[in-house]
C-alpha positions in Angstrom: -159.9 -52.8 97.7 -156.8 -53.1 95.5 -153.7 -54.8 96.9 -150.6 -52.9 97.5 -147.6 -53.9 95.5 -144.0 -54.2 96.8 -141.7 -51.2 96.3 -140.1 -51.3 92.8 -136.4 -52.2 92.7 -136.1 -49.5 89.9 -135.1 -46.0 91.3 -137.9 -43.5 91.2 -138.3 -39.8 91.8 -141.2 -40.6 94.2 -140.2 -40.8 97.9 -141.1 -44.2 99.3 -140.7 -42.9 102.9 -143.6 -40.5 102.3 -145.7 -43.3 101.0 -144.9 -45.6 103.9 -145.7 -43.0 106.5 -149.3 -42.8 105.3 -149.9 -46.6 105.2 -151.4 -48.7 107.9 -148.8 -50.2 110.2 -148.8 -53.7 108.8 -148.4 -52.6 105.2 -145.7 -50.0 106.2 -143.8 -52.8 108.0 -144.2 -55.0 105.0 -142.8 -52.4 102.6 -139.7 -51.8 104.7 -139.2 -55.6 105.1 -139.6 -56.2 101.4 -137.1 -53.6 100.5 -134.6 -54.7 103.1 -134.7 -58.4 102.1 -135.4 -57.9 98.4 -138.5 -60.1 98.9 -140.2 -61.2 95.7 -143.6 -59.9 97.0 -146.4 -58.7 94.9 -148.9 -58.1 97.7 -148.0 -56.0 100.6 -151.3 -56.5 102.4 -150.6 -60.3 102.6 -147.0 -59.7 103.7 -148.2 -57.2 106.3 -150.6 -59.8 107.7 -147.7 -62.2 108.0 -146.1 -59.8 110.4 -149.1 -59.5 112.7 -148.8 -61.6 115.9 -152.1 -62.7 117.4 -151.7 -60.2 120.3 -151.7 -57.2 118.0 -155.4 -57.2 116.7 -156.6 -57.6 120.3 -155.0 -54.2 121.2 -155.6 -52.5 117.9 -159.2 -53.3 116.9 -159.4 -50.2 114.8 -156.6 -51.3 112.6 -158.6 -54.1 111.0 -155.5 -56.2 111.1 -155.7 -60.0 110.8 -153.2 -62.2 112.6 -150.8 -64.4 110.7 -152.2 -67.7 111.9 -153.8 -68.8 108.6 -150.7 -67.8 106.6 -148.6 -69.8 109.1 -150.7 -72.9 108.3 -150.1 -72.5 104.6 -146.4 -71.5 104.9 -145.7 -74.7 106.9 -146.8 -76.8 104.0 -144.9 -74.8 101.4 -141.6 -74.9 103.4 -141.9 -78.7 103.8 -142.4 -79.1 100.1 -139.6 -76.8 99.0 -137.1 -78.2 101.6 -138.0 -81.8 100.8 -137.5 -81.2 97.1 -134.2 -79.4 97.6 -132.8 -82.1 99.9 -133.9 -84.9 97.5 -132.0 -83.2 94.7 -128.9 -82.2 96.7 -128.2 -85.4 98.6 -128.8 -88.2 96.0 -126.8 -90.8 98.1 -128.8 -90.4 101.3 -131.7 -92.7 102.2 -135.2 -91.7 103.3 -134.2 -91.8 107.0 -131.4 -89.3 106.6 -133.4 -87.0 104.4 -136.2 -87.0 106.9 -133.8 -86.1 109.7 -132.3 -83.3 107.6 -135.7 -81.9 106.9 -136.8 -82.2 110.5 -133.8 -80.2 111.7 -134.6 -77.4 109.2 -138.4 -77.2 109.6 -138.4 -77.6 113.4 -139.2 -74.6 115.6 -135.6 -74.2 116.4 -134.5 -74.5 112.8 -137.1 -72.0 111.5 -136.4 -69.6 114.3 -132.7 -69.7 113.3 -133.7 -68.7 109.7 -135.9 -65.9 111.1 -133.1 -64.6 113.1 -130.8 -64.7 110.1 -133.0 -62.1 108.4 -133.8 -60.2 111.6 -137.5 -61.0 111.1 -138.3 -60.3 114.8 -137.7 -56.6 114.5 -140.5 -56.4 111.8 -143.2 -58.1 113.8 -146.2 -56.3 115.1 -147.2 -57.4 118.7 -149.4 -56.1 121.4 -147.8 -54.0 124.1 -147.9 -56.8 126.6 -146.4 -59.4 124.3 -143.7 -56.9 123.3 -142.8 -56.2 126.9 -142.5 -59.9 127.4 -140.0 -60.0 124.5 -142.2 -62.4 122.5 -140.6 -61.3 119.3 -137.5 -63.2 120.4 -139.4 -66.4 121.3 -138.4 -69.3 119.0 -142.0 -70.4 118.4 -143.1 -66.8 117.5 -140.2 -66.4 115.1 -140.8 -69.8 113.5 -144.5 -69.0 113.1 -143.7 -65.6 111.5 -141.3 -67.2 109.1 -143.9 -69.7 108.0 -146.4 -66.8 107.6 -144.0 -64.8 105.4 -143.5 -67.9 103.2 -147.3 -68.4 103.0 -147.7 -64.7 102.0 -145.0 -65.0 99.3 -146.6 -68.1 97.9 -150.0 -66.6 97.6 -148.8 -63.3 96.2 -145.9 -64.4 94.0 -146.3 -68.1 93.3 -144.2 -71.2 94.1 -141.2 -70.5 91.9 -140.4 -67.1 93.3 -141.0 -68.3 96.9 -138.8 -71.3 96.4 -135.9 -69.3 95.0 -136.0 -66.9 97.9 -136.4 -69.6 100.6 -133.5 -71.7 99.1 -131.3 -68.6 99.3 -132.1 -68.1 103.0 -131.8 -71.7 104.0 -128.8 -72.5 101.7 -126.3 -73.4 104.5 -128.7 -75.9 106.1 -129.6 -77.5 102.8 -125.9 -77.9 101.8 -124.5 -79.0 105.2 -122.4 -82.1 105.2 -123.1 -83.8 108.4 -121.6 -86.9 110.1 -123.8 -90.0 110.6 -123.9 -89.4 114.4 -125.3 -85.9 113.9 -128.5 -87.4 112.5 -129.2 -89.1 115.8 -131.8 -87.1 117.8 -130.6 -85.1 120.8 -132.9 -87.2 123.0 -131.2 -90.4 121.9 -127.8 -88.9 122.3 -128.5 -87.6 125.7 -130.0 -90.9 126.9 -127.0 -92.8 125.7 -124.4 -90.4 127.2 -126.3 -90.0 130.5 -126.7 -93.7 131.1 -123.1 -94.4 130.2 -121.7 -91.7 132.4 -124.1 -91.4 135.3 -126.3 -94.6 135.2 -129.3 -92.4 135.0 -132.0 -92.1 132.3 -133.2 -88.6 131.4 -136.7 -87.6 132.5 -138.8 -84.9 130.9 -141.2 -82.6 132.7 -143.6 -80.1 131.2 -143.1 -76.7 132.9 -145.7 -74.8 131.0 -148.2 -75.3 128.1 -149.6 -72.0 127.0 -151.9 -70.8 124.3 -155.0 -72.1 122.4 -155.1 -75.7 121.2 -154.1 -74.7 117.6 -151.1 -72.6 118.8 -149.7 -74.2 122.0 -146.4 -73.2 123.3 -144.6 -75.8 125.5 -141.7 -75.4 127.9 -140.1 -78.6 129.0 -137.2 -79.3 131.3 -135.0 -82.5 131.4 -133.7 -84.0 134.6 -131.0 -86.4 135.6 -132.1 -87.6 138.9 -133.2 -84.5 140.8 -131.0 -82.1 138.7 -132.4 -80.0 135.9 -129.8 -80.1 133.2 -131.7 -78.5 130.3 -134.8 -76.6 129.3 -136.4 -76.2 125.9 -139.5 -74.9 124.2 -141.5 -75.7 121.1 -144.9 -75.8 119.4 -145.5 -79.3 120.7 -144.2 -81.4 123.5 -141.9 -83.4 121.2 -140.1 -80.2 119.9 -139.8 -78.9 123.4 -138.3 -82.1 124.7 -135.8 -82.2 121.8 -134.7 -78.7 122.5 -134.3 -79.5 126.2 -132.3 -82.6 125.4 -129.9 -80.5 123.2 -129.4 -78.1 126.1 -128.9 -81.0 128.4 -126.2 -82.5 126.2 -124.2 -79.2 126.4 -124.4 -79.2 130.2 -123.6 -82.9 130.6 -120.6 -82.8 128.3 -119.3 -79.7 130.2 -119.7 -81.5 133.5 -118.0 -84.6 132.2 -115.1 -82.6 130.7 -114.7 -80.7 134.0 -114.5 -83.9 136.0 -112.7 -86.3 133.7 -111.1 -84.3 130.9 -112.3 -84.0 127.3 -114.3 -86.9 126.0 -114.3 -88.0 122.4 
């Protein structure tokens, strides 16, 4: 079966809305997304697959839609390569440790979800009714996986150069960011240092939920100081979830300290 091409950027007398209405849902969503974001896509079938959450095929067996999990796997590697190359070129005075921390911040669940929100990717996703009611399209891990899948689809359909150019445009602010040395310290380390200095307590992390199959786990973790929960986070592995929880805990702890003792430096 021939692959569908992306809508042409050149004006045409043919109505694209008529074409879209007759297409299967994934390809129709892909066409709209490609036009809205000026995606360099040559294969709408692949892009459509990138928008299919694993819950959708289960409820739409007649649609013959494949989930985006395989594309997610590929996109993860492409993003890591492109981001690593860009950081290496843009920050020539930084050592391996700093570059690794920059990359980790961008390619983490939280970082990729932020990029997905920037382009409103969640609104284009195809989910099962139950997942949609649960607002899964706003979950960071779902958004991050979908962003990786879109990159995987672009890479397969349009090649590395076009994919790299588009990704660098979306992630430009993160790639160019000038950050202080302290900002490279992980949220877990910063929370531990601040908590021990101000309360004498060390943070403890507790897994609240671990859902999904082994290849697509979703973790929810809370961080406690003593018996008090000060933050909660989620991610595709326990480490990511703990990092997100620590970042939330830092906000709460700093607010509490400021309320009690005035602003801290």
